[in-house]
C-alpha positions as CSV (number, residue, x, y, z in Angstrom):
1,M,-75.2,-120.6,-25.6
2,D,-77.1,-119.7,-29.4
3,K,-79.6,-121.8,-30.5
4,Y,-79.3,-121.0,-33.8
5,S,-75.8,-121.1,-35.6
6,N,-77.0,-118.6,-38.3
7,F,-79.9,-117.3,-39.6
8,K,-80.7,-120.0,-42.0
9,T,-81.1,-122.3,-39.6
10,L,-83.5,-120.1,-37.9
11,A,-85.6,-119.5,-40.7
12,A,-86.0,-122.9,-41.0
13,N,-87.4,-123.3,-37.7
14,E,-88.9,-119.9,-36.7
15,I,-91.7,-117.7,-39.0
16,L,-90.9,-114.3,-40.2
17,N,-93.4,-111.5,-38.6
18,R,-94.9,-114.1,-36.3
19,D,-91.5,-114.7,-33.9
20,Y,-89.6,-112.7,-35.5
21,S,-89.8,-109.4,-37.8
22,I,-86.9,-107.5,-39.7
23,Q,-87.0,-104.1,-40.0
24,I,-84.9,-101.9,-42.4
25,Q,-84.6,-97.6,-43.3
26,D,-82.1,-97.8,-46.4
27,M,-81.4,-93.9,-46.6
28,G,-78.5,-94.6,-48.7
29,S,-75.9,-93.1,-46.3
30,N,-72.7,-94.9,-45.7
31,I,-73.5,-95.1,-42.5
32,T,-75.7,-97.9,-40.7
33,I,-77.0,-98.5,-37.3
34,I,-77.8,-101.9,-36.1
35,A,-80.0,-103.7,-33.7
36,P,-79.2,-107.5,-34.4
37,H,-80.8,-108.9,-31.3
38,G,-84.0,-106.2,-31.2
39,G,-87.3,-106.8,-29.9
40,L,-87.9,-108.5,-26.8
41,I,-84.7,-110.5,-27.6
42,E,-82.6,-107.7,-26.0
43,P,-85.5,-104.6,-25.1
44,R,-84.7,-101.4,-26.4
45,T,-82.0,-101.8,-28.9
46,S,-84.1,-101.2,-31.9
47,L,-85.3,-98.4,-30.3
48,I,-81.9,-97.0,-29.8
49,A,-81.0,-97.5,-33.4
50,K,-83.9,-95.8,-34.6
51,L,-83.1,-93.0,-32.8
52,I,-79.5,-93.1,-33.5
53,S,-80.3,-93.2,-37.1
54,G,-83.1,-90.8,-37.4
55,D,-83.9,-89.8,-40.7
56,T,-80.5,-89.4,-41.8
57,Y,-78.6,-92.9,-41.6
58,N,-79.6,-96.1,-42.5
59,Y,-80.8,-98.7,-40.0
60,Y,-80.9,-102.5,-39.7
61,C,-83.3,-104.2,-37.0
62,F,-83.7,-107.8,-36.2
63,E,-87.1,-108.4,-33.7
64,G,-88.3,-111.3,-31.4
65,I,-92.1,-110.7,-31.4
66,K,-92.8,-114.2,-29.5
67,E,-95.0,-114.2,-26.5
68,K,-91.5,-116.1,-24.7
69,N,-88.4,-117.6,-25.5
70,N,-87.2,-114.5,-28.0
71,H,-83.5,-115.6,-26.4
72,D,-84.1,-118.3,-28.7
73,L,-83.7,-116.0,-31.8
74,H,-80.5,-114.7,-30.4
75,I,-77.1,-115.3,-33.1
76,T,-73.8,-113.9,-31.9
77,S,-73.0,-111.2,-33.3
78,H,-70.1,-113.1,-35.4
79,R,-72.5,-115.5,-36.6
80,F,-74.9,-113.1,-37.4
81,D,-75.6,-113.5,-41.6
82,E,-79.4,-112.4,-42.5
83,P,-79.0,-111.6,-45.9
84,R,-80.8,-108.1,-46.0
85,A,-78.5,-107.2,-43.1
86,L,-75.2,-108.1,-45.1
87,A,-76.5,-106.2,-47.8
88,L,-77.0,-103.3,-46.0
89,I,-73.4,-103.6,-44.7
90,F,-71.9,-104.7,-46.9
91,S,-72.8,-101.1,-48.8
92,S,-71.5,-99.1,-45.5
93,D,-68.6,-97.4,-44.6
94,V,-69.4,-97.3,-40.8
95,I,-71.7,-100.1,-39.3
96,I,-72.4,-99.1,-35.4
97,T,-74.3,-102.0,-33.7
98,I,-76.7,-101.6,-30.9
99,H,-76.8,-104.5,-28.0
100,A,-77.6,-105.2,-24.2
101,C,-76.2,-105.8,-21.3
102,K,-78.1,-106.6,-18.1
103,D,-75.7,-104.0,-15.6
104,K,-78.1,-101.9,-13.7
105,E,-75.7,-99.7,-13.3
106,E,-75.4,-96.8,-15.7
107,I,-73.1,-97.9,-18.0
108,I,-72.0,-98.2,-22.0
109,Y,-69.5,-101.2,-22.8
110,L,-67.7,-99.9,-26.2
111,G,-65.9,-102.1,-28.2
112,G,-65.2,-102.7,-31.9
113,G,-62.4,-102.5,-34.4
114,F,-62.9,-98.7,-35.0
115,K,-60.8,-96.9,-32.1
116,E,-60.5,-93.5,-33.9
117,L,-64.8,-93.5,-33.8
118,A,-65.3,-95.2,-30.8
119,S,-62.7,-92.9,-29.2
120,D,-65.2,-90.4,-30.6
121,I,-67.7,-91.8,-29.0
122,Q,-66.4,-92.3,-25.6
123,D,-65.5,-88.5,-25.6
124,T,-68.4,-86.9,-26.4
125,L,-70.8,-89.9,-24.5
126,E,-68.4,-89.4,-21.2
127,N,-69.0,-85.2,-21.6
128,L,-73.0,-86.4,-20.8
129,N,-71.5,-88.6,-17.4
130,I,-72.3,-91.3,-19.1
131,K,-69.6,-94.3,-18.2
132,I,-67.7,-95.7,-20.3
133,L,-65.8,-99.3,-20.3
134,K,-64.2,-101.6,-22.3
135,N,-64.7,-105.3,-21.1
136,E,-63.4,-108.7,-22.4
137,K,-66.8,-110.5,-22.7
138,F,-67.9,-107.1,-24.8
139,L,-65.2,-106.3,-27.1
140,G,-66.5,-106.7,-30.9
141,T,-62.9,-107.3,-32.8
142,H,-63.6,-110.5,-34.1
143,P,-63.3,-109.7,-38.1
144,N,-66.6,-111.5,-38.3
145,N,-68.4,-109.5,-35.9
146,I,-71.4,-108.0,-37.4
147,C,-70.0,-104.4,-36.9
148,N,-66.5,-105.4,-38.8
149,K,-68.2,-106.3,-42.1
150,G,-68.7,-102.8,-43.8
151,K,-66.4,-101.4,-46.0
152,R,-63.5,-100.8,-43.9
153,K,-63.9,-104.0,-41.9
154,K,-63.8,-102.1,-39.0
155,G,-66.6,-100.9,-36.4
156,V,-68.1,-99.6,-33.6
157,Q,-70.1,-102.1,-30.9
158,L,-72.0,-100.6,-28.0
159,E,-73.5,-102.7,-25.1
160,I,-75.7,-100.2,-23.2
161,S,-76.7,-101.4,-19.9
162,R,-80.3,-101.9,-18.8
163,G,-79.9,-99.0,-16.4
164,L,-79.4,-96.4,-19.2
165,R,-82.0,-98.6,-21.7
166,D,-84.9,-97.8,-18.9
167,D,-84.2,-94.9,-18.9
168,L,-86.0,-93.0,-22.0
169,K,-84.7,-89.3,-21.4
170,K,-81.0,-90.6,-21.5
171,L,-81.6,-92.9,-24.5
172,N,-82.2,-89.8,-26.2
173,S,-79.6,-88.0,-25.0
174,I,-77.2,-91.0,-26.1
175,S,-78.6,-90.7,-29.2
176,T,-78.2,-86.9,-30.2
177,A,-74.9,-87.2,-29.1
178,I,-73.9,-90.1,-31.2
179,Q,-75.5,-88.5,-33.9
180,K,-73.8,-85.4,-33.7
181,V,-70.2,-87.0,-33.6
182,L,-71.4,-89.1,-37.1
183,K,-72.0,-85.9,-38.6
184,L,-68.7,-84.5,-37.7
185,F,-67.2,-87.5,-39.0
186,V,-69.1,-87.3,-42.2
187,C,-67.7,-83.9,-42.6
188,H,-64.0,-84.7,-41.9
189,N,-63.7,-88.1,-44.5
């Protein structure tokens, strides 16, 4: 259960640049990578978003930077409504959100409404011997899920296990693979 049901309530109780920070890279791209629970809320999700976006795609990272209780800053994905995130998302065709799960096994739960793009990402990651699963807990199909709020009203959600997030070499491989999928997607759409 989240402490805050929306950003307005969070902002009334937490202080920007003391309790949380917001990092944005707007490249004018139609693709945006989001880490809505970055920093110390879901460790390394901001790093993954930045690795995937590189110097080509937009990114947005909402980061917990408190000394403790960063999970208090977690706003569930279908309620995440920070205004700068929404502005960037509403101008993008494709949204990919990066989340963390606690599994120690090296695994990614793939979800979201953009089934075709998710399938391409799955195929590419499975070629790297990354285990991909679907799980009712991490479907990311709610119409208000932040990954599904772009122009197409469908996106991709990745829940990346602790086992993978702790391996920087694998994170680089995963990020490079997703970049390649996105470049092909841009060429064909």
